[in-house]
C-alpha positions as CSV (number, residue, x, y, z in Angstrom):
1,X,-38.9,52.5,56.0
2,X,-37.6,54.2,53.0
3,X,-39.8,55.2,50.4
4,X,-39.7,53.4,46.9
5,X,-40.4,54.5,43.7
6,X,-39.9,53.0,40.5
7,X,-38.8,55.8,37.6
8,X,-40.3,55.6,34.0
9,X,-38.6,57.5,31.5
10,X,-39.2,57.5,27.5
11,X,-37.9,59.1,24.9
12,X,-38.6,58.9,21.4
13,X,-38.4,60.9,17.8
14,X,-41.4,61.4,15.7
15,X,-41.4,62.1,11.8
16,X,-43.8,63.8,10.1
17,X,-44.9,63.7,6.4
18,X,-44.9,67.1,5.3
19,X,-46.4,66.3,1.6
20,X,-47.2,63.5,-0.2
21,X,-44.5,63.7,-2.9
22,X,-41.8,64.9,-0.5
23,X,-40.1,62.7,2.0
24,X,-38.6,64.8,5.3
25,X,-36.5,62.5,7.1
26,X,-36.6,62.5,11.3
27,X,-34.2,62.1,14.0
28,X,-33.1,62.3,17.4
29,X,-30.1,62.5,19.0
30,X,-31.6,62.0,22.8
31,X,-30.6,58.0,24.1
32,X,-33.7,55.8,24.7
33,X,-34.2,55.0,28.0
34,X,-36.9,52.0,28.9
35,X,-37.9,51.2,32.2
36,X,-36.1,51.2,35.4
37,X,-35.5,47.3,36.6
38,X,-37.2,47.2,40.1
39,X,-34.7,45.5,42.7
40,X,-36.6,43.8,45.4
41,X,-38.7,40.7,46.6
42,X,-41.9,39.1,45.8
43,X,-44.4,36.7,47.9
44,X,-46.5,34.7,45.6
45,X,-50.2,34.8,46.9
46,X,-51.1,32.2,45.4
47,X,-48.4,29.5,46.0
48,X,-48.7,30.9,49.6
49,X,-52.3,30.3,50.4
50,X,-52.3,26.9,48.2
51,X,-54.6,24.1,50.1
52,X,-56.6,27.1,52.0
53,X,-57.3,29.5,49.5
54,X,-59.1,33.1,50.2
55,X,-62.2,33.9,51.8
56,X,-63.7,34.9,55.2
57,X,-64.2,30.8,56.7
58,X,-62.6,30.2,59.8
59,X,-60.3,27.6,57.5
60,X,-59.1,30.1,55.0
61,X,-56.6,33.1,54.9
62,X,-58.3,36.6,54.9
63,X,-55.1,38.7,55.2
64,X,-51.6,38.4,55.9
65,X,-48.3,40.1,57.0
66,X,-45.3,40.0,55.9
67,X,-42.1,40.8,57.3
68,X,-38.5,41.5,55.6
69,X,-35.1,40.9,57.8
70,X,-31.6,40.7,57.1
71,X,-30.0,37.5,57.3
72,X,-27.3,39.5,59.2
73,X,-30.1,39.8,61.6
74,X,-31.8,36.5,62.0
75,X,-29.8,34.5,65.0
76,X,-30.9,30.8,65.5
77,X,-34.0,31.2,62.5
78,X,-35.0,34.6,64.6
79,X,-35.0,37.7,63.4
80,X,-33.3,40.5,66.2
81,X,-34.8,43.3,64.2
82,X,-37.0,44.1,60.9
83,X,-36.4,46.0,58.0
84,X,-40.2,46.2,56.5
85,X,-43.7,45.1,57.5
86,X,-46.8,45.3,55.3
87,X,-50.4,43.8,55.4
88,X,-51.4,42.5,52.2
89,X,-55.1,41.5,51.4
90,X,-55.2,37.1,51.0
91,X,-55.1,37.4,46.8
92,X,-52.5,40.3,46.7
93,X,-48.7,39.3,46.1
94,X,-46.4,40.9,48.8
95,X,-44.2,43.4,47.4
96,X,-41.2,45.3,49.0
97,X,-39.5,47.1,46.6
98,X,-35.4,48.3,46.7
99,X,-35.3,46.6,50.6
100,X,-32.4,48.9,51.8
101,X,-28.6,46.4,52.2
102,X,-27.2,45.8,55.8
103,X,-23.5,47.5,56.5
104,X,-22.3,44.2,55.3
105,X,-23.6,44.4,51.9
106,X,-25.3,40.7,52.5
107,X,-28.1,40.8,50.0
108,X,-30.3,37.6,51.7
109,X,-33.2,38.1,54.0
110,X,-36.0,36.0,55.8
111,X,-39.5,37.0,55.0
112,X,-41.8,35.6,58.1
113,X,-45.5,35.4,57.1
114,X,-48.2,35.9,59.7
115,X,-51.5,34.7,58.2
116,X,-54.9,35.4,59.9
117,X,-58.6,34.3,59.1
118,X,-61.5,36.6,59.1
119,X,-62.4,36.2,62.6
120,X,-58.6,36.2,63.7
121,X,-57.9,39.6,61.9
122,X,-61.0,41.4,63.3
123,X,-60.0,40.2,66.7
124,X,-56.8,42.4,66.2
125,X,-57.8,44.9,63.7
126,X,-55.8,47.7,65.8
127,X,-52.9,46.2,66.1
128,X,-52.5,45.1,62.3
129,X,-53.9,48.9,61.7
130,X,-50.7,50.0,63.5
131,X,-48.8,47.8,60.9
132,X,-50.4,49.0,57.6
133,X,-50.1,52.7,59.2
134,X,-46.7,52.3,59.2
135,X,-46.0,50.5,56.1
136,X,-47.5,53.6,53.9
137,X,-45.7,56.2,56.2
138,X,-42.0,56.6,55.3
139,X,-41.6,58.5,58.5
140,X,-42.8,55.8,60.5
141,X,-39.9,52.8,61.7
142,X,-41.4,49.4,61.7
143,X,-43.5,49.0,64.9
144,X,-41.7,45.8,66.1
145,X,-43.9,46.0,69.5
146,X,-47.2,45.8,67.3
147,X,-45.6,42.5,65.7
148,X,-45.0,41.2,68.7
149,X,-48.3,41.4,70.1
150,X,-50.2,39.4,67.4
151,X,-51.7,36.0,67.3
152,X,-51.8,34.6,63.8
153,X,-53.7,31.6,62.6
154,X,-51.1,30.2,60.1
155,X,-47.8,31.3,60.0
156,X,-44.3,30.2,57.9
157,X,-40.8,31.7,56.9
158,X,-39.8,32.5,53.2
159,X,-36.2,33.2,51.8
160,X,-35.2,35.5,49.3
161,X,-31.8,36.7,48.0
162,X,-32.2,40.0,46.2
163,X,-30.6,41.1,42.7
164,X,-29.7,44.2,41.4
165,X,-32.7,45.4,38.9
166,X,-34.1,41.8,39.7
167,X,-37.8,41.5,41.3
168,X,-36.9,38.0,42.8
169,X,-39.4,35.1,44.2
170,X,-39.4,34.7,47.8
171,X,-39.5,30.8,48.3
172,X,-41.8,30.2,51.4
173,X,-42.5,26.8,53.2
174,X,-46.1,25.9,53.7
175,X,-48.4,27.8,56.3
176,X,-48.8,25.8,59.3
177,X,-51.6,26.4,61.7
178,X,-50.3,28.4,64.5
179,X,-50.0,26.2,68.2
180,X,-53.3,27.7,69.3
181,X,-55.0,30.6,66.7
182,X,-57.3,32.9,68.4
183,X,-60.9,31.7,69.1
184,X,-63.6,32.4,66.1
185,X,-66.1,34.8,66.1
186,X,-68.5,32.6,67.9
187,X,-65.9,31.4,70.5
188,X,-67.0,32.3,74.0
189,X,-66.2,35.6,75.4
190,X,-64.6,34.5,78.6
191,X,-62.0,32.3,77.0
192,X,-60.5,34.6,74.4
193,X,-59.8,36.9,77.2
194,X,-58.2,34.5,79.1
195,X,-55.9,33.5,76.1
196,X,-55.6,37.5,75.5
197,X,-54.3,37.3,79.4
198,X,-52.1,34.7,78.7
199,X,-48.4,35.9,79.4
200,X,-44.6,34.9,80.5
201,X,-42.8,37.7,82.5
202,X,-39.3,37.5,83.6
203,X,-37.8,39.9,85.8
204,X,-34.6,41.8,85.4
205,X,-33.1,43.1,88.7
206,X,-30.1,40.5,88.3
207,X,-29.5,37.3,87.6
208,X,-27.1,33.8,88.5
209,X,-24.3,33.8,86.6
210,X,-22.4,30.5,85.7
211,X,-19.9,30.2,88.3
212,X,-19.3,33.4,89.9
213,X,-21.4,36.2,91.6
214,X,-25.0,37.2,90.4
215,X,-25.3,39.5,87.4
216,X,-27.2,43.1,88.3
217,X,-29.3,45.6,86.6
218,X,-27.0,48.7,86.3
219,X,-23.9,47.4,87.3
220,X,-23.0,44.2,85.0
221,X,-26.0,45.2,82.3
222,X,-28.4,47.6,81.5
223,X,-30.5,46.2,78.5
224,X,-31.8,42.2,77.9
225,X,-33.6,40.7,74.9
226,X,-35.2,37.8,74.5
227,X,-35.4,35.7,71.2
228,X,-38.4,32.7,71.4
229,X,-39.6,30.0,69.2
230,X,-43.1,31.6,68.5
231,X,-43.9,34.3,66.1
232,X,-42.4,37.0,66.0
233,X,-39.8,35.6,68.1
234,X,-38.5,39.0,69.9
235,X,-38.9,40.8,72.4
236,X,-37.1,43.8,71.4
237,X,-34.7,45.4,73.6
238,X,-35.6,46.0,77.2
239,X,-34.4,48.3,80.0
240,X,-33.6,46.6,83.3
241,X,-35.1,46.5,85.9
242,X,-38.2,46.7,83.4
243,X,-39.7,42.8,83.3
244,X,-39.0,40.9,79.8
245,X,-42.4,40.0,79.5
246,X,-43.9,38.2,76.5
247,X,-48.0,38.9,75.7
248,X,-50.3,37.8,74.7
249,X,-48.7,34.4,74.6
250,X,-50.2,31.7,73.2
251,X,-51.7,29.3,75.9
252,X,-50.6,25.5,76.4
253,X,-47.4,26.1,74.3
254,X,-43.9,25.4,75.3
255,X,-41.8,28.5,74.5
256,X,-38.1,28.3,74.3
257,X,-36.5,31.5,75.2
258,X,-33.0,32.7,74.6
259,X,-32.1,36.0,77.1
260,X,-29.5,38.1,76.0
261,X,-28.0,40.6,78.8
262,X,-26.1,43.6,77.0
263,X,-24.5,47.1,78.7
264,X,-23.5,49.5,75.5
265,X,-22.9,48.0,72.6
266,X,-21.7,44.9,73.8
267,X,-23.5,41.3,75.1
268,X,-22.3,40.4,78.4
269,X,-24.1,37.4,79.0
270,X,-26.5,35.0,77.9
271,X,-28.8,31.8,78.7
272,X,-30.0,29.7,76.3
273,X,-32.7,27.5,76.6
274,X,-35.3,29.2,79.2
275,X,-38.5,27.5,79.4
276,X,-42.0,28.6,80.1
277,X,-45.1,26.3,79.7
278,X,-48.3,28.8,79.2
279,X,-51.2,28.3,81.1
280,X,-54.4,29.9,79.5
281,X,-55.1,33.5,81.4
282,X,-52.1,33.3,83.7
283,X,-48.8,34.4,83.9
284,X,-45.6,32.2,83.9
285,X,-42.3,32.6,85.4
286,X,-40.1,31.3,82.7
287,X,-37.2,28.4,84.5
288,X,-33.4,29.3,83.0
289,X,-30.0,28.0,83.5
290,X,-27.3,30.2,84.8
291,X,-25.8,32.8,82.9
292,X,-22.4,32.3,81.2
């Protein structure tokens, strides 16, 4: 991520009275420059948590993660990569300044929100700390893997179109409860462990091809990526024959997954509408149509 700084430059001329009966005129040839306008996106926390409020109770928001992706990198509503991500206190507005535009120059962005009650936040503290550390260190890349491990209590999606010299407000849908948020602090430890081990796994050595010979790792493709309909929506690039894994997955949820095979810079084939119905504490193998 690129560090963001706002510059404030003030220039003024002062006039001093030299005597009670003598007035000296003062002038300055230096230009007066005001506050440099900030370009960016703002997420209003009061609107975001309306109806829930901030606090430590199980039904209140404690902290939230906001991710920013260019609309150029959003496929069927799912980001394929992130530009920024940060963790915010519930009561604090989420602010992203001077977000870099993609090569196309498209200023439209999708902002994902993952909100946590205190029990869920504490249970995932190590992963959330990775995201926080990267947000304040410009030498670190956005930790997509850590984002992919989150199991938020509530989620929503916002949209914003960045404008030069303006901090625009993100337009957000209302927070909605996740299909299966992490257990509260008083939940049974065994159940919590079972949920943490719920996963989806798809082998990548070969795949059936519609009307042709099977696609094989190394020969027909070298990488694959999964896009799915649960936050954070994306597995990231996987080098075959390593399996495609979604973990921890949400238990008792039907995942709809699109799998894309690539070689070099180009897509080779894809399977749309793979499905996986998760079972708590178990590994589920998705059912996929033939690749096209």
